[in-house]
C-alpha positions as CSV (number, residue, x, y, z in Angstrom):
1,M,-14.0,-16.7,31.6
2,T,-11.4,-15.0,29.7
3,R,-9.1,-16.9,27.5
4,P,-5.4,-16.3,27.2
5,L,-3.9,-14.3,24.2
6,T,-0.6,-15.7,23.1
7,L,1.4,-15.6,20.0
8,N,3.0,-19.0,19.0
9,P,6.7,-18.3,18.2
10,D,6.3,-20.9,15.2
11,R,3.2,-19.5,13.9
12,L,3.1,-19.4,10.0
13,F,5.8,-21.6,9.8
14,P,5.7,-25.2,7.9
15,S,4.2,-27.9,9.7
16,D,7.0,-30.3,8.7
17,P,9.4,-30.5,11.6
18,G,12.5,-30.4,9.3
19,Q,11.5,-27.4,7.3
20,R,10.0,-25.8,10.5
21,D,13.6,-25.8,11.9
22,I,14.9,-24.2,8.8
23,A,12.5,-21.6,8.9
24,R,13.0,-20.7,12.4
25,R,16.9,-20.4,11.6
26,L,16.1,-18.1,8.6
27,Y,13.5,-16.1,10.5
28,A,16.1,-15.3,13.1
29,E,18.4,-13.7,10.4
30,V,15.7,-11.2,9.3
31,A,13.3,-11.0,12.3
32,G,15.4,-7.6,13.7
33,L,15.9,-6.0,10.3
34,P,14.7,-2.5,9.9
35,I,11.3,-1.8,8.0
36,I,11.3,-0.5,4.5
37,S,7.7,0.8,3.9
38,P,8.0,2.1,0.3
39,H,4.2,2.3,-0.3
40,G,1.4,3.2,1.8
41,H,-1.3,5.5,3.0
42,T,-0.4,6.4,6.7
43,D,-1.1,10.1,7.3
44,P,1.8,12.5,7.2
45,R,0.3,14.9,9.7
46,W,0.8,11.9,12.3
47,F,4.6,12.5,12.0
48,A,4.3,16.3,11.5
49,G,2.5,17.1,14.7
50,D,3.4,14.1,16.7
51,A,0.2,14.3,18.4
52,S,-1.5,11.5,20.5
53,F,-3.6,9.0,18.7
54,G,-6.5,9.6,21.0
55,N,-8.0,6.4,21.7
56,A,-8.2,2.8,20.9
57,A,-10.9,3.3,18.2
58,E,-9.1,6.1,16.4
59,L,-6.1,4.4,16.4
60,L,-7.2,0.6,15.3
61,L,-10.7,0.8,14.0
62,H,-11.5,4.1,12.2
63,P,-8.2,3.9,9.7
64,D,-8.4,0.4,8.7
65,H,-11.1,-0.6,5.9
66,Y,-10.1,-4.1,6.4
67,V,-11.8,-4.0,9.6
68,F,-15.0,-2.3,9.1
69,R,-15.4,-3.8,5.8
70,M,-16.0,-7.3,7.6
71,L,-18.3,-5.5,10.1
72,Y,-20.1,-3.8,7.6
73,S,-20.6,-7.0,5.6
74,Q,-22.3,-8.5,9.0
75,G,-24.9,-5.5,8.9
76,V,-23.0,-3.3,11.7
77,S,-23.7,0.3,11.2
78,L,-20.8,2.4,10.0
79,D,-22.3,5.2,12.1
80,A,-22.3,3.3,15.2
81,L,-18.6,2.3,14.5
82,G,-17.7,5.9,14.3
83,I,-16.9,6.2,10.7
84,R,-17.2,9.9,9.5
85,N,-19.5,10.2,12.6
86,P,-18.2,12.4,15.2
87,D,-21.3,12.0,17.5
88,A,-20.5,8.3,18.1
89,D,-19.1,7.4,21.3
90,P,-15.5,5.6,20.7
91,R,-15.9,3.3,23.7
92,E,-19.1,2.0,22.4
93,S,-17.9,1.6,18.7
94,W,-14.8,0.0,20.1
95,R,-17.3,-2.4,22.0
96,L,-19.1,-3.1,18.8
97,F,-15.8,-4.2,17.5
98,A,-15.0,-6.5,20.4
99,E,-18.3,-8.2,20.3
100,H,-17.7,-9.1,16.5
101,Y,-14.1,-10.1,16.7
102,H,-15.1,-13.6,16.1
103,L,-15.8,-12.7,12.6
104,F,-12.2,-12.2,11.9
105,R,-11.2,-15.8,12.9
106,G,-8.6,-17.1,10.1
107,T,-8.2,-13.6,8.4
108,P,-5.1,-11.4,8.0
109,S,-6.8,-8.9,10.0
110,R,-7.0,-11.3,13.0
111,M,-3.2,-12.0,12.8
112,W,-2.3,-8.4,12.5
113,M,-4.6,-7.1,15.2
114,D,-3.6,-10.0,17.8
115,W,0.0,-9.1,17.3
116,V,-0.7,-5.2,17.8
117,F,-2.6,-6.2,21.5
118,A,0.1,-8.5,22.3
119,E,3.2,-7.0,21.2
120,A,2.4,-3.3,21.2
121,F,0.3,-3.1,24.0
122,G,1.2,-6.2,26.3
123,I,-2.4,-7.5,26.5
124,E,-2.8,-11.2,27.6
125,V,-6.3,-12.1,27.5
126,Q,-8.6,-12.6,24.0
127,F,-10.4,-9.6,22.6
128,E,-14.0,-10.0,23.0
129,G,-16.9,-8.2,24.4
130,A,-16.3,-9.2,28.1
131,T,-12.9,-7.5,27.7
132,S,-13.7,-4.7,25.7
133,D,-13.3,-2.0,28.3
134,L,-10.1,-3.7,29.4
135,Y,-8.9,-3.4,26.1
136,Y,-10.1,0.3,25.4
137,D,-8.7,1.5,28.6
138,R,-5.2,-0.2,28.3
139,I,-4.8,1.1,24.8
140,T,-6.2,4.4,25.2
141,E,-4.1,4.9,28.5
142,A,-1.0,3.8,26.6
143,L,-1.8,6.2,23.7
144,A,-1.4,9.3,26.2
145,T,2.0,8.4,27.1
146,D,5.1,10.1,25.0
147,A,6.0,6.2,24.1
148,F,3.0,5.8,21.9
149,R,3.2,9.0,20.0
150,P,3.8,8.6,16.2
151,R,7.5,9.4,16.3
152,A,8.2,7.2,19.1
153,L,6.3,4.0,17.7
154,F,8.2,4.8,14.2
155,D,11.5,4.4,15.9
156,R,10.5,1.5,18.2
157,Y,9.7,-0.4,15.1
158,R,12.9,0.3,13.5
159,I,11.0,1.9,10.5
160,E,13.9,3.1,8.4
161,V,11.5,5.0,5.9
162,I,7.9,5.2,5.2
163,A,6.4,6.5,1.9
164,T,2.9,8.2,2.0
165,T,0.8,8.8,-1.1
166,E,-0.6,12.5,-2.1
167,S,-2.4,13.7,-4.8
168,P,-0.6,16.5,-7.1
169,L,-3.2,18.9,-5.5
170,D,-1.7,18.3,-2.2
171,T,0.5,21.2,-0.9
172,L,2.7,18.7,1.3
173,E,2.9,21.1,4.0
174,H,3.0,18.2,6.6
175,H,6.1,16.9,4.6
176,G,7.7,20.4,5.1
177,V,7.4,20.3,8.8
178,I,8.8,16.7,9.0
179,R,11.8,17.8,6.7
180,A,12.2,21.0,8.9
181,A,12.5,18.6,12.0
182,N,15.0,16.3,10.3
183,T,17.0,19.3,9.3
184,S,17.0,20.8,12.7
185,G,17.9,17.5,14.4
186,E,14.5,17.4,16.3
187,W,13.6,14.0,14.7
188,A,15.4,11.6,12.4
189,G,12.5,9.5,10.9
190,R,12.4,9.6,7.4
191,V,8.9,10.1,6.0
192,I,8.6,10.8,2.3
193,T,5.8,11.3,-0.2
194,A,4.7,9.6,-3.6
195,Y,3.1,11.1,-6.6
196,R,-0.5,9.6,-7.1
197,P,-2.0,11.7,-9.9
198,D,-5.4,10.0,-10.5
199,P,-7.6,13.1,-9.4
200,V,-6.2,14.8,-12.6
201,I,-5.5,12.0,-14.7
202,D,-8.9,10.1,-14.6
203,P,-11.7,12.0,-16.3
204,E,-14.1,9.8,-14.4
205,F,-12.8,10.9,-10.9
206,E,-14.7,13.2,-8.9
207,G,-14.3,16.8,-9.6
208,F,-11.9,16.3,-12.5
209,Y,-12.4,19.3,-14.4
210,A,-12.4,21.4,-11.2
211,N,-9.2,19.6,-9.9
212,L,-7.7,21.1,-13.0
213,A,-8.0,24.6,-11.7
214,R,-6.3,23.7,-8.6
215,F,-3.7,22.0,-10.5
216,S,-3.2,25.0,-12.4
217,E,-3.0,27.2,-9.5
218,L,-0.3,25.0,-7.7
219,S,1.8,24.4,-10.6
220,G,1.9,28.0,-12.3
221,E,0.8,26.3,-15.6
222,D,-2.6,26.7,-17.8
223,A,-3.7,22.9,-17.0
224,Y,-6.9,23.4,-19.3
225,S,-4.4,23.3,-22.3
226,Y,-2.6,19.9,-23.1
227,A,0.8,21.5,-23.1
228,G,0.1,23.3,-20.1
229,Y,-1.2,20.1,-18.3
230,L,1.8,18.2,-19.0
231,A,4.1,21.1,-18.0
232,A,2.1,21.0,-14.8
233,H,2.8,17.2,-14.2
234,R,6.5,18.0,-14.7
235,R,6.3,20.6,-12.0
236,R,4.5,18.9,-9.7
237,R,6.6,15.6,-10.0
238,A,9.6,17.9,-9.6
239,F,8.2,19.3,-6.3
240,F,7.4,16.0,-4.9
241,A,10.8,14.9,-5.7
242,E,12.2,17.8,-4.0
243,M,10.0,16.8,-0.9
244,G,11.6,13.1,-1.0
245,A,9.4,11.5,-3.5
246,T,11.1,8.2,-5.2
247,S,8.0,7.0,-7.0
248,T,4.7,7.6,-8.6
249,D,1.4,5.5,-7.9
250,H,-1.4,5.0,-10.6
251,G,-4.5,3.2,-9.4
252,H,-6.4,2.7,-12.8
253,P,-9.4,0.5,-13.3
254,T,-7.3,-1.6,-16.0
255,A,-3.6,-1.7,-17.1
256,A,-4.8,-0.2,-20.4
257,T,-1.9,1.6,-22.0
258,A,-1.9,3.8,-25.3
259,A,0.8,5.6,-27.4
260,L,-0.9,8.4,-29.2
261,S,0.7,10.9,-31.6
262,R,0.6,14.6,-30.3
263,T,-2.4,15.6,-32.6
264,E,-4.4,12.5,-31.1
265,A,-3.6,13.4,-27.6
266,E,-4.3,17.1,-28.1
267,A,-7.8,16.1,-29.7
268,L,-8.4,13.6,-26.7
269,F,-7.7,16.2,-24.0
270,A,-9.9,18.6,-25.5
271,R,-13.0,15.8,-25.4
272,V,-12.0,14.9,-21.7
273,T,-12.0,18.2,-20.4
274,R,-15.6,18.9,-21.6
275,A,-18.6,18.5,-19.5
276,E,-19.6,15.3,-20.9
277,V,-16.9,12.6,-21.1
278,S,-17.5,9.2,-22.6
279,T,-16.4,6.0,-21.0
280,A,-14.2,5.1,-24.0
281,D,-12.5,8.6,-24.0
282,A,-12.0,8.4,-20.3
283,E,-10.5,4.8,-20.7
284,L,-8.3,5.8,-23.6
285,F,-6.9,9.1,-21.8
286,R,-5.9,7.1,-18.8
287,A,-4.2,4.6,-21.1
288,H,-2.5,7.3,-22.8
289,M,-1.2,9.2,-19.6
290,L,0.1,5.8,-18.3
291,T,2.4,5.9,-21.2
292,V,3.0,9.7,-20.8
293,M,3.9,9.2,-17.0
294,A,6.5,6.2,-18.1
295,G,8.2,8.7,-20.2
296,M,8.3,11.2,-17.4
297,S,9.8,8.8,-15.3
298,V,12.6,8.0,-17.9
299,D,13.3,11.8,-17.6
300,D,13.0,12.3,-13.8
301,G,14.1,8.8,-12.3
302,L,10.7,8.3,-10.3
303,V,9.7,4.6,-9.9
304,M,6.4,4.0,-11.5
305,Q,3.6,2.0,-9.8
306,I,0.6,0.6,-11.6
307,H,-2.1,-0.7,-9.1
308,P,-5.0,-1.6,-11.6
309,G,-8.0,-3.9,-11.4
310,A,-10.0,-2.6,-8.8
311,L,-13.7,-1.4,-9.3
312,R,-13.7,1.4,-7.3
313,N,-16.7,2.3,-4.9
314,H,-18.7,-0.7,-6.2
315,N,-21.3,0.3,-3.7
316,P,-22.8,3.7,-4.8
317,W,-25.1,4.2,-1.6
318,L,-22.0,3.9,0.6
319,F,-19.9,6.2,-1.5
320,D,-22.7,8.7,-1.4
321,H,-22.8,8.4,2.5
322,Y,-19.3,7.9,3.5
323,G,-17.0,8.7,0.6
324,R,-14.0,6.8,-1.0
325,D,-11.8,3.9,0.6
326,K,-14.5,2.6,2.8
327,G,-14.3,-1.1,1.7
328,A,-16.3,-1.2,-1.4
329,D,-13.7,-1.6,-4.0
330,I,-14.0,-4.9,-5.9
331,P,-11.4,-6.8,-7.8
332,T,-11.9,-7.4,-11.3
333,S,-10.0,-9.6,-13.9
334,T,-7.1,-7.9,-15.6
335,D,-5.2,-8.2,-19.0
336,Y,-1.5,-7.2,-18.8
337,V,-0.1,-8.6,-22.0
338,H,-2.2,-6.7,-24.5
339,A,-2.9,-3.8,-22.3
340,L,0.9,-3.1,-21.3
341,R,2.2,-3.6,-24.9
342,P,1.9,0.0,-26.1
343,L,3.8,1.1,-23.0
344,L,6.3,-1.5,-23.1
345,G,7.1,-1.1,-26.8
346,K,7.9,2.3,-26.1
347,Y,9.8,2.2,-22.8
348,G,9.9,-1.6,-21.6
349,N,13.8,-1.7,-22.4
350,E,15.0,1.1,-20.8
351,A,17.3,-0.6,-18.0
352,G,17.0,2.9,-16.2
353,L,13.3,2.9,-15.8
354,T,11.7,0.8,-13.1
355,I,7.9,0.0,-13.2
356,I,6.4,-2.1,-10.4
357,L,3.3,-4.0,-11.5
358,F,0.4,-5.0,-9.1
359,T,-2.5,-7.1,-9.5
360,L,-5.5,-8.4,-7.8
361,D,-6.1,-11.0,-10.6
362,E,-4.1,-14.0,-9.5
363,T,-5.1,-15.7,-12.6
364,S,-2.3,-13.5,-14.2
365,Y,0.8,-14.5,-12.2
366,A,2.1,-17.3,-14.0
367,R,0.3,-16.5,-17.3
368,E,1.0,-13.0,-17.8
369,L,2.9,-11.0,-15.0
370,A,5.8,-13.3,-14.5
371,P,6.7,-14.0,-18.0
372,L,6.7,-10.2,-18.6
373,A,8.6,-9.3,-15.7
374,G,11.1,-12.4,-16.4
375,H,11.6,-10.6,-20.0
376,Y,11.4,-6.6,-19.9
377,P,14.2,-5.0,-18.1
378,A,11.9,-2.2,-16.8
379,L,9.7,-4.4,-15.2
380,K,9.2,-5.7,-11.6
381,L,6.5,-7.4,-9.8
382,G,5.0,-5.8,-6.6
383,P,4.1,-8.1,-3.8
384,A,0.9,-9.9,-3.2
385,W,-1.4,-6.8,-2.6
386,W,-4.7,-5.9,-0.7
387,F,-7.2,-8.9,-0.9
388,H,-4.2,-11.0,-1.3
389,D,-1.8,-9.6,1.5
390,S,-2.5,-12.6,3.5
391,P,-0.3,-16.1,4.3
392,E,-2.3,-18.1,1.4
393,G,-1.9,-15.0,-1.0
394,M,1.9,-14.7,-0.3
395,R,2.4,-18.3,-0.8
396,R,0.5,-18.4,-4.0
397,F,2.2,-15.3,-5.3
398,R,5.8,-16.9,-4.6
399,G,4.8,-20.4,-6.0
400,Q,3.3,-18.8,-9.4
401,V,5.9,-16.2,-10.1
402,T,9.3,-17.5,-9.0
403,E,9.7,-20.4,-11.6
404,T,9.6,-17.7,-14.4
405,A,10.6,-14.4,-12.9
406,G,12.5,-15.6,-9.9
407,F,13.0,-13.6,-7.0
408,Y,15.0,-10.7,-8.2
409,N,12.5,-9.4,-10.7
410,T,10.2,-8.8,-7.5
411,V,10.6,-6.1,-5.0
412,G,10.2,-7.7,-1.6
413,F,7.0,-6.4,0.5
414,N,5.2,-3.4,1.0
415,D,2.3,-3.2,3.7
416,D,-0.2,-0.7,1.6
417,T,-1.8,0.2,4.8
418,R,-3.6,3.1,6.5
419,A,-3.6,1.5,10.0
420,F,0.0,2.4,11.3
421,L,0.5,-0.1,13.8
422,S,-0.2,-2.9,11.4
423,I,2.9,-2.1,9.5
424,P,5.4,-4.1,11.9
425,A,2.6,-6.8,12.0
426,R,2.3,-7.1,8.4
427,H,6.4,-7.1,7.8
428,D,6.3,-9.8,10.2
429,V,3.8,-11.9,8.6
430,A,5.7,-11.5,5.2
431,R,9.1,-12.4,6.7
432,R,7.5,-15.4,8.2
433,I,5.9,-16.5,5.1
434,D,9.0,-16.0,3.1
435,C,11.3,-18.1,5.5
436,G,8.7,-20.8,5.2
437,F,9.0,-20.8,1.3
438,L,12.4,-20.6,1.2
439,A,12.7,-23.7,3.9
440,Q,10.8,-25.8,1.5
441,L,13.4,-25.0,-1.2
442,V,16.2,-25.8,1.0
443,A,14.7,-29.1,2.4
444,E,14.2,-30.3,-1.1
445,H,17.9,-29.5,-1.9
446,R,16.8,-26.9,-4.6
447,M,18.8,-24.3,-2.5
448,E,21.5,-24.1,0.1
449,E,20.6,-22.7,3.2
450,W,23.4,-19.8,3.0
451,E,21.4,-18.9,-0.3
452,A,18.0,-18.8,1.5
453,A,19.4,-16.8,4.4
454,E,20.9,-14.0,1.6
455,L,17.4,-14.4,0.0
456,A,15.4,-13.8,3.3
457,T,17.3,-10.6,3.9
458,D,16.9,-9.7,0.5
459,L,13.1,-10.2,0.5
460,S,12.6,-8.5,3.8
461,Y,14.8,-5.4,3.1
462,N,17.2,-5.0,0.3
463,L,14.8,-5.6,-2.8
464,A,12.5,-2.9,-1.7
465,K,15.2,-0.5,-0.8
466,A,16.9,-0.8,-4.1
467,A,13.9,-0.9,-6.3
468,Y,12.2,2.4,-4.7
469,K,15.8,3.9,-4.8
470,L,15.7,4.3,-1.2
């Protein structure tokens, strides 16, 4: 017997009737706003080529590490799910997902997926083993139509801009195709890039030394000399800006920064470009380069994002067999007060500079991040991120940072996803949670409802657009 799939219109709103009524009114003001997606990992080739996504597994299972991370934790084979396994039958991979869908009860992935199933594809029965073929066929048939091509979906969900994330070693040819389509009038969708220099900044990144050769080739500079290396960054940053970039992104293990002298930096660069690099030197070089990148942002205006605190590829076997970004990154405790002081001492008072801080360490919200952002003109706080991109995580974030940093030292919401159709689903969750949080403030007479309505619009749209210079 199949069970109905329904999305309650009051989902995620407060249970108190008075607050719920306020939340409904606030949400009505923002539900139809365009989506600003200023940080994410969607594939620009989707929008360049506008090819069909293929089938249900290719669209909703294979790009979403939240999904296969949970399945893997329960012993489901990634090979069977079709992760980097072209021989897997996508229908059978999808069936495995369906048979294990109960594992996602109460998780953000369940909310996002149910929204996609009901809103995007109009499915009215629950996803489970018995309905696996129905889902697979309904979704796959829809994906073969023009209405479900990437550009059409971009327009359908009122996405105003998406920022993808590319390495300095990327030629950005797909962004070039998109820009040509914009110029010719073929398509008006705005898809921009962001400069993610980790492969040529982190000496512990796989292939770091060889990456510098490619960095030299693309920039026309000698990236094996310190002067040439800095010049290469400037040239690639300028190229990314020409291709639409308004931001950089830095995914370091810690938030450590350093302000080395030129002599110290040159000596350190000589050490990290040798065959063997010490852990201490790798950390110091990353720390130094965060400060250097902030200085370059002062010069070229690119917004700087710092995403620290993940121990990447914690599972070495998984990394060896399946590569990066397969659900094995684990949060760590992160210091910000001492770690950021060298950078902030040099650039924190630059009102024209925007540094957006993220964290996977919630214990730092009230103790460190909110006081820092509530003081330094250059700092803003990114939203609850990754493991905390959830109703509970969003509420904890607002509850702990607002009293010190307020709302306007935060940057609204970003979805940070590889799964395209989860973008509107995630933004809907964020808007509902923020409206619920504001409704409580109104009910407690700490804010007028008209103020909450303005804030709901700012949190859903205006803050991200302003912070990322979009």
